[in-house]
N, C-alpha and C positions, 0 to 999 in steps of 0.2 A: 559429299561428305560434311560434315558440320564442325563446328567448333568443341573442342574435347578439352574441358576443364581440369580433368585429371591429366593430361599429357602438359597444360599449360602450367599445373601445379609444380608437376615433377620439372619443368625446366626452370620455375624458380628456385627450388631446390638446390639446382645443379649450380646455379651462379648465387647462392646467398650467403655470401663471404665477402669481407672487406675488399673494396676495390676502388679506393682513392686513384685518381688519375696519376700515371707515372708508377705507380706500384705492381707487386709481382700478381696481387689477385686482379689488378685491372687487365694485365698482360694476358693471363689465365681466362679471364671471362672473353675477353676478344677472340680469343682463340676457338673457344667453345660456341660462340655465335657463328664465326666463320665455317667450322666444322657442319654446324647443323644444316647452314644454307645449303653447302655443298652437298650434305646430304640428302637433302628435300629436291637437290635437280638446277640449283640456280648456279648463274655465273657471279660471283661475289666479286663487288667493287668496293675499293675502298678509297679514304680521302685524308692523307696526312694534312696536318696544319699545326703551326706554332702554338703549343699551350702553355699557360703561366699561372702561376700563384699570385700574381701582382693584384690582380681586381681583388681578391680576398683579402690581401694585406692593406691595400689602399682603403678598403671599407673599415679595418681596426685602425690605421693610423690616422684616418680623417676623423676619428673622434676627440682627437687632442685638440685641433683646432676649433672643433664645434664646443666643446666646453671653454675654450680659451675664449670665443666670441660670447657666448653666454656671458663669461664675467665681464668682459668688457663691456656688454651692453648694461650690466647694471652696475659698477663702477663708474660708467660714463653718463648714466641716468643720474646719480647721487652727485657727481663732480663737475662733469662737462657734458650737460644734457646735450648740446649741438652735436658732439659726436656720437652720442648714442642714437639720435634721430637721422644721422646719416646712414649709419650702420644698419637701423633696422629698414631702412628705406630699402637699401640695396640687398639685403637678405630677403625681403618680401619680394621684390622682384625677381629675385633670382629660384624663388621657390619651384615653379614649373618646370624649369630647366634641369634642376637638380632631381627631382621626380623623375623626370623622363628618361634622364641617364639611369636612373636607378632601376626603372622597368625593363631595358633593353640589354643589359649585359655590358660587356667590355669589350672595348677595342685597342686596350692598350698591348704595346709590344714591350718586352723587354730586351736588352742587349742579349746577342746571340748567345752567350754563354749561359745565360739563366732561363733559357726555354728547352722544352722536351716536344718531341711529336705527339699530339694527339691524333686519333684515326675514328674517322667517321666508316660506318660498314653498312652497305646497302645493296640491294637488289632490285631488279625491276621485272614486272608480270605486264606483257603487252597484251593489249585487247586488238579485237579485230578492225576494229574503225577509228581507234586511239582519239576521240572527240576530246575527253577530259583527263587531266591528269590528276592523280590522289596520290600523296605522301602520307602514309602513316607511320608516325616516327615516334620515339622514346627514346631519353639517353640511359646509357649503359653503365655510366661509373656511378659512385655513389661517396658519401663523405660523412663523417660525425663532427658534432663540435661540441664546444663545451657547455653551450646553452642549448636545451632542448628547443626544438621548431616553434612551439608555443611559446615558449619565456622570448625566443627572438622576435617572434611577431608582436606580442606585446610590448617589447622595448621599442621597436620603431615605431608604434602606434604612438607611444607616450613621448617618443623622442619627437616627432612630428608635431605633436600635440604641444610638447613644451617650448619648441623652435617658433610656431607660429603665435603662440600665446606671448612668449616673453618680446618676439618682436612688435608684435600687433600692439601690446600694451605698453611696450618701452616707446613705440611711436608715438600712441595717444598720451601717455602720460609726460614725455619731453615736451611736445606742444604745449601742454597745459603750463608745464614748467617754463617754458621759454616766452611765451606770448602772452600767459595768462598768471603768469608768477603763482600759481597754484602748487603748493607744495604739502604733502602729509605723510607721517610715518606711515601711515595705512598703506598707501602708494607704493613706498619704501617695501615694504614687508611683502606687498602682492607679486611685485616683479622679481623679489628673491625667490619666492615660492616658485613662480612659473620657470625660473631659471633652474631650480633643484628637480623640477617635473623632467626637464630634458635632460639634464648633467646626470642624473642618477643610471637611467637606461644607457646613455653615449658611454659612460664607465663599463658597464655590464658588455655591451656591444665591443668595447675596446678591448676586451679580455676574452672574446668568444673566437678561440684559436681552432682551428681545423686540424683534425686529428682522423684515424683511419682504423676504428674500431667497430663501424656498423657494418652488419651484413649487408645490408641494403635491399632485403627482401621484398617489402612493401615500396620502399623508395630507390630505386624504381625496378626492383627484379619483375614485379607483377606487370609493368608495362612492357618490359622486353620480352617477356613470355607471350604478352597478348599479341604482340606484333609477329613473333617468331611462328605462334601457332596460326595465326592466320595466313602467314607466307605459306606454311605447310599444307593447307586444306584447299589453299587455293590455287597451288602449282599449277594444277590440270583442270580448272576450273576458267575456259578462256572467256573472258567477258567481250560483250560487244562493243562497248565505248570507252569504259573507263581503264586505264593504265594506272597500273599502282606501282608504287615505290616503297618498299619495307626498308625504313632508314633507321639505324641505331646511331644515336649522335655520341660524342664523347665531350667531356670537358663542361657537362651543363653545370654542374656544381661549382665549377671555377669562373662563372660568370656567362654561361649560354656561348661558349667559345666554339664549340664544334658546330650547333645550328647557324650562329653567323657565320662562319667559314663555309659552311655549304650552300647557303645561298648566295654567298658572294661569288663564288665559282661557277656553280652550276643554275643560278638563277636566271641568267640572259641566254646561257647556251640550251639547256632542257627544258626549265618552266617557263611557259608563257603566261604571264600576270592574268591573263583574261580566261585561262582554261587550267587553271592549277588550283588546287587545294591542298592544306596542309592540316592534317588533323593529327595533335600532337596528345599523347598520355602521360598522365603522372598518376602511378600508385593506383591502378585499377584493381579490385579485389580486396578490398581492405574489408576486413572481419566487423568494424564498428561503423562504416559509412559507406554511402550510397555511391554509384556513379553517378555525375552530375556534369553538367555542361556550364562553362565557364564563359559568360557573354560579354564582359566588361573586366577591363582591370586598371591599377594604375592611378596616381593622380597627379594632374589632371586625368579624369576618366577616358579610357580608350575602349573602344569595342572591338569583340572581335567579329570575324564574318558572319555577317548577315545571310548571306546566300549559304555557306556550309551549315550553319545554325539552322535555318529551315531546312535542310534536308536530314539532320539530324533529329529535329522535331518530328518529322512525318515519319521517319523511321520509327521511333518510340511510340506514335500513336497506332501505327500497323501493328507493332507487338503488344499493345494495351500496356505499354510502358509508363508509369509516372514519372516523366522528367524533370528534376528539379534544376534550376539555374541559379546563377548566383554571380556576384561580384566578387573579385579580388582587389582588396586597397593595395596596400604594400606590404613590404617586409618579406614577400616569396616572388619569385621570378620562376618563369619557364620558358622551354625553348620555343613558342610560339611567338613570344615577344619581339625578338627579332626580324622572324618571318613576317610578321605585321608591319613592321616599321620598315622594312623594304618593299614595301607597297601590294604584298601578296595577301591571298584570303587565307587565312588561319585561324583554327581555334583551338580551345583545349577542353579535354574530358579527364575527369578526375574523380577521385573518391578520397583527397589526402585528408586524412584523420589527422590535424594536428595536434592530437593528444595521444598519437598511436607508436611511440615511442620513433620517430622519424628521426635521423640525424644523431641517434643514440646507439648503443650497443644492444638495445631493445627490440630494434628493428628487425626482427628475425619472422620464421615462419608461423609465428602463434600468431603473428599480427595478419596472417592471409586467409582469405576465405575461400576455399575452391568452387563455393557455389556461386559468390559473386565473381569470382574471375570467369565461370561458364556464362553467366548472364550478361557481363559486360563483353566477352567475346561475340556471343549471338546477337546483340544489338547493333555492333560494328559491322558483324556480316551483313545485318539487314539495312545499317547506312551505305554500304558500298552498292547493295542490290537497287536501293532507291536512286543511288546516284546515276548509275549505269543504267536505268529506265529512263530517267531524266532525258537523255540525249536520245532517244530511239526518234 
């Protein structure tokens, strides 16, 4: 039995409605997933964990002190250059730490009255020899925001550029002013410009509220359908060496909370770091974008699993698939991030079209290609085959 793009497309249609964590649509989607797994003959397992909107709220509120810091650096440079110098040094030293947090999601917990229970859903498919474990994962929740994802990414890029520039030039200009008594209206104007470059996107991000109007067909209904269809066709296909977990995570859109909860609870119990691979999917089957391999992400740059990426490249070669690879800088997070940061082998495959209406009401079935979803499924089938044969 081979991957059926028609069935996968139909499953996307069945969950293409707003399903923000905690909403009625979210509850309905979870039940659909569990019912389908049972229909395929699996024993359905779930993991409940404390879920919260805190991370999203902090991202917005954080923009206020960021703008204030920009203002203090500018005023400090003009009137108290020593203050500006010290502040710029502290911020520049903290940039790697801040960007690291931004790429791993949140471990923040609210007081008990403010959380609700998220739910990861998963099933296992055992092999004969159990030499390697492969987790195929996708998040089942959706969200919408005031800013389209393209504008959000642009805002994060300009915020980062503005912050680095104002701190770097604030540092240099303050040194020139303090130790070399060099002042110039041009330097004043430049540092104000850099402050504006960072402040404008910070203001926009501060008003980037989370809503629940996106049907989430592409993000991430297609990935859920990919995992579900693979679980269906592989149920009676006993592999020799690879145990497969089909995992649908929750609260990815709230800060990768489901992935963090899963690896925290089951990492040491079920998944050995030496023989476990995690393959995460985001928006496969986009009508205007190709299925790609993300080999690195974040600032400072972090690489995804070298071993798993090689298996994917080998499978693509066997299928005569021209596999594109790319780097995610920042402004976008995904469930492979916390898995990698926990010390496991993980990577991401996606065809995330940032201009495709993601996180808006336009993320509907018109953004989904049945043919591209079919091709993505066939490639993942080949990846599983390659991994299974690798351990003969």
